[in-house]
Backbone as XML, in Angstrom:
<?xml version="1.0"?>
<chain id="A" units="angstrom">
  <residue number="1" name="MET">
    <atom name="N" x="-4.890" y="12.145" z="-1.979"/>
    <atom name="CA" x="-4.962" y="13.074" z="-0.819"/>
    <atom name="C" x="-3.478" y="13.827" z="-1.427"/>
  </residue>
  <residue number="2" name="GLY">
    <atom name="N" x="-2.916" y="13.597" z="-2.572"/>
    <atom name="CA" x="-1.926" y="14.759" z="-2.986"/>
    <atom name="C" x="-0.601" y="14.442" z="-2.542"/>
  </residue>
  <residue number="3" name="VAL">
    <atom name="N" x="-0.363" y="13.084" z="-1.988"/>
    <atom name="CA" x="0.955" y="12.832" z="-1.480"/>
    <atom name="C" x="1.243" y="11.515" z="-2.139"/>
  </residue>
  <residue number="4" name="CYS">
    <atom name="N" x="2.872" y="11.269" z="-2.407"/>
    <atom name="CA" x="3.070" y="10.189" z="-2.757"/>
    <atom name="C" x="2.607" y="9.109" z="-1.833"/>
  </residue>
  <residue number="5" name="GLN">
    <atom name="N" x="2.743" y="7.869" z="-2.510"/>
    <atom name="CA" x="2.553" y="6.427" z="-1.548"/>
    <atom name="C" x="3.880" y="6.196" z="-0.375"/>
  </residue>
  <residue number="6" name="HIS">
    <atom name="N" x="4.808" y="6.710" z="-0.613"/>
    <atom name="CA" x="6.421" y="7.143" z="0.253"/>
    <atom name="C" x="5.662" y="7.748" z="1.419"/>
  </residue>
  <residue number="7" name="SER">
    <atom name="N" x="4.980" y="8.881" z="1.332"/>
    <atom name="CA" x="4.571" y="9.619" z="2.586"/>
    <atom name="C" x="4.000" y="8.665" z="3.542"/>
  </residue>
  <residue number="8" name="VAL">
    <atom name="N" x="2.782" y="8.400" z="2.701"/>
    <atom name="CA" x="1.853" y="7.667" z="3.502"/>
    <atom name="C" x="2.304" y="6.315" z="4.122"/>
  </residue>
  <residue number="9" name="ILE">
    <atom name="N" x="2.936" y="5.682" z="3.753"/>
    <atom name="CA" x="3.976" y="4.575" z="4.238"/>
    <atom name="C" x="4.699" y="5.374" z="5.585"/>
  </residue>
  <residue number="10" name="LYS">
    <atom name="N" x="5.068" y="6.170" z="5.323"/>
    <atom name="CA" x="6.106" y="6.926" z="6.500"/>
    <atom name="C" x="4.895" y="7.179" z="7.535"/>
  </residue>
  <residue number="11" name="TRP">
    <atom name="N" x="3.855" y="7.818" z="7.352"/>
    <atom name="CA" x="2.860" y="8.478" z="8.425"/>
    <atom name="C" x="1.977" y="6.923" z="9.188"/>
  </residue>
  <residue number="12" name="GLU">
    <atom name="N" x="2.226" y="5.804" z="8.305"/>
    <atom name="CA" x="1.211" y="4.546" z="8.747"/>
    <atom name="C" x="2.544" y="3.962" z="9.763"/>
  </residue>
  <residue number="13" name="THR">
    <atom name="N" x="3.569" y="4.058" z="9.294"/>
    <atom name="CA" x="4.513" y="3.194" z="10.184"/>
    <atom name="C" x="5.092" y="4.356" z="11.372"/>
  </residue>
  <residue number="14" name="GLY">
    <atom name="N" x="4.785" y="5.273" z="11.178"/>
    <atom name="CA" x="5.168" y="6.271" z="12.355"/>
    <atom name="C" x="6.363" y="7.181" z="12.143"/>
  </residue>
  <residue number="15" name="ALA">
    <atom name="N" x="6.896" y="6.976" z="11.095"/>
    <atom name="CA" x="8.184" y="7.600" z="10.927"/>
    <atom name="C" x="8.168" y="8.974" z="10.387"/>
  </residue>
  <residue number="16" name="ALA">
    <atom name="N" x="6.854" y="9.299" z="10.105"/>
    <atom name="CA" x="6.950" y="10.762" z="10.067"/>
    <atom name="C" x="5.439" y="11.189" z="10.248"/>
  </residue>
  <residue number="17" name="THR">
    <atom name="N" x="5.133" y="12.375" z="10.553"/>
    <atom name="CA" x="3.736" y="12.788" z="10.890"/>
    <atom name="C" x="3.098" y="13.907" z="9.711"/>
  </residue>
  <residue number="18" name="PRO">
    <atom name="N" x="1.678" y="13.578" z="9.193"/>
    <atom name="CA" x="1.589" y="14.492" z="8.173"/>
    <atom name="C" x="1.117" y="15.838" z="8.569"/>
  </residue>
  <residue number="19" name="GLU">
    <atom name="N" x="1.733" y="16.990" z="7.537"/>
    <atom name="CA" x="1.549" y="18.047" z="7.926"/>
    <atom name="C" x="-0.066" y="18.381" z="8.123"/>
  </residue>
  <residue number="20" name="VAL">
    <atom name="N" x="-0.258" y="19.429" z="8.656"/>
    <atom name="CA" x="-1.521" y="19.787" z="8.956"/>
    <atom name="C" x="-2.410" y="20.101" z="7.846"/>
  </residue>
  <residue number="21" name="ARG">
    <atom name="N" x="-1.971" y="20.640" z="6.521"/>
    <atom name="CA" x="-2.554" y="21.032" z="5.561"/>
    <atom name="C" x="-2.882" y="19.394" z="4.947"/>
  </residue>
  <residue number="22" name="PHE">
    <atom name="N" x="-2.407" y="18.373" z="5.229"/>
    <atom name="CA" x="-3.194" y="17.249" z="4.699"/>
    <atom name="C" x="-4.038" y="17.028" z="5.405"/>
  </residue>
  <residue number="23" name="TYR">
    <atom name="N" x="-4.509" y="17.240" z="6.565"/>
    <atom name="CA" x="-5.269" y="16.611" z="7.371"/>
    <atom name="C" x="-6.903" y="16.718" z="7.079"/>
  </residue>
  <residue number="24" name="PRO">
    <atom name="N" x="-7.271" y="17.302" z="5.978"/>
    <atom name="CA" x="-8.775" y="17.574" z="5.572"/>
    <atom name="C" x="-8.906" y="16.393" z="4.539"/>
  </residue>
  <residue number="25" name="ALA">
    <atom name="N" x="-7.756" y="15.951" z="3.541"/>
    <atom name="CA" x="-7.894" y="14.831" z="2.808"/>
    <atom name="C" x="-7.661" y="13.789" z="3.543"/>
  </residue>
  <residue number="26" name="ILE">
    <atom name="N" x="-6.892" y="13.554" z="4.524"/>
    <atom name="CA" x="-7.130" y="12.233" z="5.213"/>
    <atom name="C" x="-8.460" y="12.041" z="6.167"/>
  </residue>
  <residue number="27" name="ILE">
    <atom name="N" x="-8.871" y="12.986" z="6.704"/>
    <atom name="CA" x="-10.184" y="12.700" z="7.029"/>
    <atom name="C" x="-11.313" y="12.153" z="6.354"/>
  </residue>
  <residue number="28" name="LYS">
    <atom name="N" x="-11.445" y="13.291" z="5.067"/>
    <atom name="CA" x="-12.382" y="13.175" z="4.021"/>
    <atom name="C" x="-12.002" y="11.432" z="3.255"/>
  </residue>
  <residue number="29" name="PHE">
    <atom name="N" x="-10.447" y="10.744" z="3.237"/>
    <atom name="CA" x="-10.374" y="9.699" z="2.552"/>
    <atom name="C" x="-10.865" y="8.253" z="3.819"/>
  </residue>
  <residue number="30" name="LEU">
    <atom name="N" x="-10.671" y="8.684" z="4.889"/>
    <atom name="CA" x="-10.866" y="7.704" z="6.221"/>
    <atom name="C" x="-12.196" y="7.838" z="6.384"/>
  </residue>
  <residue number="31" name="ARG">
    <atom name="N" x="-12.791" y="8.838" z="5.965"/>
    <atom name="CA" x="-14.709" y="9.324" z="6.099"/>
    <atom name="C" x="-14.598" y="9.347" z="8.009"/>
  </residue>
  <residue number="32" name="TYR">
    <atom name="N" x="-13.630" y="9.575" z="8.772"/>
    <atom name="CA" x="-13.750" y="9.943" z="9.944"/>
    <atom name="C" x="-12.386" y="10.751" z="10.803"/>
  </residue>
  <residue number="33" name="GLU">
    <atom name="N" x="-12.916" y="11.228" z="11.571"/>
    <atom name="CA" x="-11.504" y="11.960" z="12.042"/>
    <atom name="C" x="-10.710" y="11.044" z="13.049"/>
  </residue>
  <residue number="34" name="PRO">
    <atom name="N" x="-9.468" y="10.954" z="12.915"/>
    <atom name="CA" x="-8.612" y="9.801" z="13.612"/>
    <atom name="C" x="-8.024" y="10.236" z="14.818"/>
  </residue>
  <residue number="35" name="TRP">
    <atom name="N" x="-8.686" y="10.992" z="15.619"/>
    <atom name="CA" x="-8.290" y="11.682" z="16.910"/>
    <atom name="C" x="-9.448" y="11.491" z="17.695"/>
  </residue>
  <residue number="36" name="PRO">
    <atom name="N" x="-9.212" y="11.584" z="19.289"/>
    <atom name="CA" x="-10.226" y="11.390" z="20.219"/>
    <atom name="C" x="-11.229" y="12.601" z="20.056"/>
  </residue>
  <residue number="37" name="ASP">
    <atom name="N" x="-12.325" y="12.443" z="20.423"/>
    <atom name="CA" x="-13.359" y="13.492" z="20.557"/>
    <atom name="C" x="-13.060" y="14.900" z="21.402"/>
  </residue>
  <residue number="38" name="PRO">
    <atom name="N" x="-13.191" y="15.877" z="20.896"/>
    <atom name="CA" x="-12.515" y="17.192" z="21.866"/>
    <atom name="C" x="-13.431" y="16.944" z="23.299"/>
  </residue>
  <residue number="39" name="LEU">
    <atom name="N" x="-12.664" y="17.333" z="24.162"/>
    <atom name="CA" x="-13.628" y="17.328" z="25.458"/>
    <atom name="C" x="-13.597" y="18.627" z="25.916"/>
  </residue>
  <residue number="40" name="THR">
    <atom name="N" x="-12.453" y="19.061" z="25.767"/>
    <atom name="CA" x="-12.297" y="20.679" z="26.274"/>
    <atom name="C" x="-12.383" y="21.927" z="25.280"/>
  </residue>
  <residue number="41" name="ILE">
    <atom name="N" x="-12.591" y="23.278" z="25.388"/>
    <atom name="CA" x="-12.512" y="24.082" z="24.270"/>
    <atom name="C" x="-11.216" y="23.999" z="23.453"/>
  </residue>
  <residue number="42" name="ALA">
    <atom name="N" x="-10.366" y="23.835" z="24.424"/>
    <atom name="CA" x="-9.101" y="23.638" z="23.962"/>
    <atom name="C" x="-8.754" y="22.799" z="22.879"/>
  </residue>
  <residue number="43" name="ASP">
    <atom name="N" x="-9.162" y="21.665" z="23.242"/>
    <atom name="CA" x="-9.669" y="20.523" z="22.244"/>
    <atom name="C" x="-10.290" y="20.740" z="20.993"/>
  </residue>
  <residue number="44" name="THR">
    <atom name="N" x="-11.381" y="21.261" z="21.311"/>
    <atom name="CA" x="-12.094" y="21.666" z="20.144"/>
    <atom name="C" x="-11.557" y="22.854" z="19.199"/>
  </residue>
  <residue number="45" name="LEU">
    <atom name="N" x="-10.537" y="23.847" z="19.408"/>
    <atom name="CA" x="-9.979" y="24.340" z="18.938"/>
    <atom name="C" x="-8.764" y="23.965" z="17.763"/>
  </residue>
  <residue number="46" name="VAL">
    <atom name="N" x="-8.416" y="23.026" z="18.575"/>
    <atom name="CA" x="-7.073" y="22.015" z="18.032"/>
    <atom name="C" x="-8.188" y="21.166" z="16.594"/>
  </residue>
  <residue number="47" name="ALA">
    <atom name="N" x="-9.171" y="20.064" z="17.224"/>
    <atom name="CA" x="-10.127" y="19.837" z="16.183"/>
    <atom name="C" x="-10.482" y="20.635" z="15.224"/>
  </residue>
  <residue number="48" name="GLU">
    <atom name="N" x="-11.172" y="21.607" z="15.294"/>
    <atom name="CA" x="-11.580" y="22.716" z="13.935"/>
    <atom name="C" x="-10.143" y="22.966" z="12.833"/>
  </residue>
  <residue number="49" name="ARG">
    <atom name="N" x="-9.414" y="23.367" z="13.893"/>
    <atom name="CA" x="-8.044" y="23.802" z="13.235"/>
    <atom name="C" x="-7.509" y="22.636" z="12.015"/>
  </residue>
  <residue number="50" name="ARG">
    <atom name="N" x="-7.542" y="21.547" z="12.849"/>
    <atom name="CA" x="-7.287" y="20.194" z="11.981"/>
    <atom name="C" x="-8.189" y="20.283" z="10.576"/>
  </residue>
  <residue number="51" name="ARG">
    <atom name="N" x="-9.249" y="20.338" z="10.927"/>
    <atom name="CA" x="-10.554" y="19.970" z="9.922"/>
    <atom name="C" x="-10.136" y="20.797" z="8.860"/>
  </residue>
  <residue number="52" name="ARG">
    <atom name="N" x="-9.901" y="21.919" z="9.190"/>
    <atom name="CA" x="-9.560" y="22.966" z="8.149"/>
    <atom name="C" x="-8.211" y="23.021" z="7.511"/>
  </residue>
  <residue number="53" name="GLY">
    <atom name="N" x="-7.348" y="22.115" z="8.006"/>
    <atom name="CA" x="-5.854" y="22.194" z="7.500"/>
    <atom name="C" x="-4.995" y="23.437" z="7.681"/>
  </residue>
  <residue number="54" name="LEU">
    <atom name="N" x="-5.372" y="23.927" z="8.797"/>
    <atom name="CA" x="-4.694" y="25.534" z="8.996"/>
    <atom name="C" x="-3.643" y="25.088" z="10.176"/>
  </residue>
  <residue number="55" name="SER">
    <atom name="N" x="-2.522" y="25.815" z="10.147"/>
    <atom name="CA" x="-1.514" y="25.816" z="11.062"/>
    <atom name="C" x="-1.711" y="26.498" z="12.031"/>
  </residue>
  <residue number="56" name="ALA">
    <atom name="N" x="-1.048" y="26.504" z="13.460"/>
    <atom name="CA" x="-1.481" y="27.164" z="14.676"/>
    <atom name="C" x="-0.820" y="28.623" z="13.943"/>
  </residue>
  <residue number="57" name="LYS">
    <atom name="N" x="-0.005" y="28.815" z="13.257"/>
    <atom name="CA" x="0.733" y="30.197" z="13.218"/>
    <atom name="C" x="-0.513" y="30.979" z="12.021"/>
  </residue>
  <residue number="58" name="MET">
    <atom name="N" x="-1.191" y="30.172" z="11.254"/>
    <atom name="CA" x="-2.005" y="30.699" z="10.070"/>
    <atom name="C" x="-3.479" y="31.050" z="11.137"/>
  </residue>
  <residue number="59" name="VAL">
    <atom name="N" x="-3.792" y="30.164" z="11.945"/>
    <atom name="CA" x="-5.022" y="30.937" z="12.804"/>
    <atom name="C" x="-4.633" y="32.122" z="13.713"/>
  </residue>
  <residue number="60" name="ALA">
    <atom name="N" x="-3.549" y="31.866" z="14.187"/>
    <atom name="CA" x="-3.205" y="33.214" z="14.937"/>
    <atom name="C" x="-3.284" y="34.054" z="14.135"/>
  </residue>
  <residue number="61" name="ARG">
    <atom name="N" x="-2.705" y="34.224" z="13.193"/>
    <atom name="CA" x="-2.689" y="35.760" z="12.373"/>
    <atom name="C" x="-3.774" y="35.895" z="11.975"/>
  </residue>
  <residue number="62" name="MET">
    <atom name="N" x="-4.943" y="34.968" z="11.558"/>
    <atom name="CA" x="-6.130" y="35.511" z="11.413"/>
    <atom name="C" x="-6.798" y="36.148" z="12.870"/>
  </residue>
  <residue number="63" name="ALA">
    <atom name="N" x="-6.957" y="35.419" z="13.667"/>
    <atom name="CA" x="-7.316" y="35.979" z="14.909"/>
    <atom name="C" x="-6.527" y="37.197" z="15.567"/>
  </residue>
  <residue number="64" name="GLY">
    <atom name="N" x="-5.241" y="37.537" z="15.270"/>
    <atom name="CA" x="-5.009" y="38.937" z="15.238"/>
    <atom name="C" x="-4.217" y="38.827" z="16.755"/>
  </residue>
  <residue number="65" name="LEU">
    <atom name="N" x="-3.518" y="37.117" z="16.885"/>
    <atom name="CA" x="-2.773" y="36.883" z="18.114"/>
    <atom name="C" x="-1.642" y="36.576" z="17.577"/>
  </residue>
  <residue number="66" name="ASP">
    <atom name="N" x="-0.678" y="36.567" z="18.355"/>
    <atom name="CA" x="0.737" y="36.288" z="18.034"/>
    <atom name="C" x="0.736" y="34.220" z="18.145"/>
  </residue>
  <residue number="67" name="GLU">
    <atom name="N" x="1.761" y="33.809" z="17.521"/>
    <atom name="CA" x="1.323" y="32.575" z="17.735"/>
    <atom name="C" x="1.361" y="31.855" z="18.953"/>
  </residue>
  <residue number="68" name="ALA">
    <atom name="N" x="2.481" y="32.174" z="19.946"/>
    <atom name="CA" x="2.872" y="31.902" z="21.188"/>
    <atom name="C" x="1.601" y="31.998" z="22.021"/>
  </residue>
  <residue number="69" name="THR">
    <atom name="N" x="0.833" y="32.882" z="21.894"/>
    <atom name="CA" x="-0.284" y="33.141" z="22.485"/>
    <atom name="C" x="-1.564" y="32.135" z="22.169"/>
  </residue>
  <residue number="70" name="PHE">
    <atom name="N" x="-1.680" y="31.912" z="21.137"/>
    <atom name="CA" x="-2.661" y="30.908" z="20.570"/>
    <atom name="C" x="-2.576" y="29.620" z="20.607"/>
  </residue>
  <residue number="71" name="THR">
    <atom name="N" x="-1.118" y="29.279" z="20.580"/>
    <atom name="CA" x="-0.518" y="27.864" z="21.017"/>
    <atom name="C" x="-0.724" y="27.441" z="22.531"/>
  </residue>
  <residue number="72" name="ARG">
    <atom name="N" x="-0.507" y="28.710" z="23.500"/>
    <atom name="CA" x="-0.888" y="28.866" z="24.788"/>
    <atom name="C" x="-2.577" y="28.384" z="24.996"/>
  </residue>
  <residue number="73" name="ILE">
    <atom name="N" x="-3.362" y="28.913" z="24.188"/>
    <atom name="CA" x="-4.558" y="28.819" z="24.117"/>
    <atom name="C" x="-4.914" y="27.642" z="23.845"/>
  </residue>
  <residue number="74" name="GLU">
    <atom name="N" x="-4.469" y="26.819" z="22.674"/>
    <atom name="CA" x="-4.592" y="25.611" z="21.970"/>
    <atom name="C" x="-4.568" y="24.450" z="23.422"/>
  </residue>
  <residue number="75" name="ALA">
    <atom name="N" x="-3.456" y="24.924" z="24.190"/>
    <atom name="CA" x="-2.856" y="24.041" z="25.318"/>
    <atom name="C" x="-3.875" y="23.911" z="26.473"/>
  </residue>
  <residue number="76" name="GLY">
    <atom name="N" x="-4.978" y="25.057" z="26.438"/>
    <atom name="CA" x="-5.546" y="25.343" z="27.655"/>
    <atom name="C" x="-4.709" y="26.060" z="28.943"/>
  </residue>
  <residue number="77" name="LYS">
    <atom name="N" x="-4.237" y="26.769" z="28.476"/>
    <atom name="CA" x="-3.170" y="27.461" z="29.654"/>
    <atom name="C" x="-3.453" y="28.924" z="29.573"/>
  </residue>
  <residue number="78" name="VAL">
    <atom name="N" x="-4.276" y="29.181" z="29.461"/>
    <atom name="CA" x="-4.831" y="30.610" z="29.334"/>
    <atom name="C" x="-6.150" y="30.626" z="29.611"/>
  </residue>
  <residue number="79" name="SER">
    <atom name="N" x="-6.502" y="31.218" z="30.664"/>
    <atom name="CA" x="-7.540" y="31.289" z="31.365"/>
    <atom name="C" x="-8.674" y="32.071" z="30.385"/>
  </residue>
  <residue number="80" name="SER">
    <atom name="N" x="-10.110" y="31.835" z="30.810"/>
    <atom name="CA" x="-11.044" y="32.896" z="30.098"/>
    <atom name="C" x="-11.246" y="34.000" z="30.989"/>
  </residue>
  <residue number="81" name="SER">
    <atom name="N" x="-10.695" y="34.263" z="31.986"/>
    <atom name="CA" x="-10.829" y="35.405" z="32.874"/>
    <atom name="C" x="-9.969" y="36.563" z="32.516"/>
  </residue>
  <residue number="82" name="ARG">
    <atom name="N" x="-8.943" y="36.361" z="31.568"/>
    <atom name="CA" x="-7.989" y="37.447" z="31.244"/>
    <atom name="C" x="-8.528" y="38.384" z="30.204"/>
  </residue>
</chain>
C-alpha cells in the first residue's frame, strides 16, 4: 500500500487514521470499501472522494469552490435550492 508496517498497525489499533491519499490502496488491498454504503448525495460525494484518494481541499479547488463551502456540501448542510 506504500506505507510502513508501523503505520498499518497504528491504523488497525485506532492510534492514527490513514490519510485520504491512501484510501484507494486500502480499498484495493481489502477488496471492499470499509465504510457504510452512502445513503445521501452528501455521503456519495464523500465516498467518491475517498475512492479517488482526494482531499476536500483538492476537490473544492477542482470544483471552483472554497474548501469551507465544499465541506458544508459534503456534510449535507447546503440545500440544493441555493
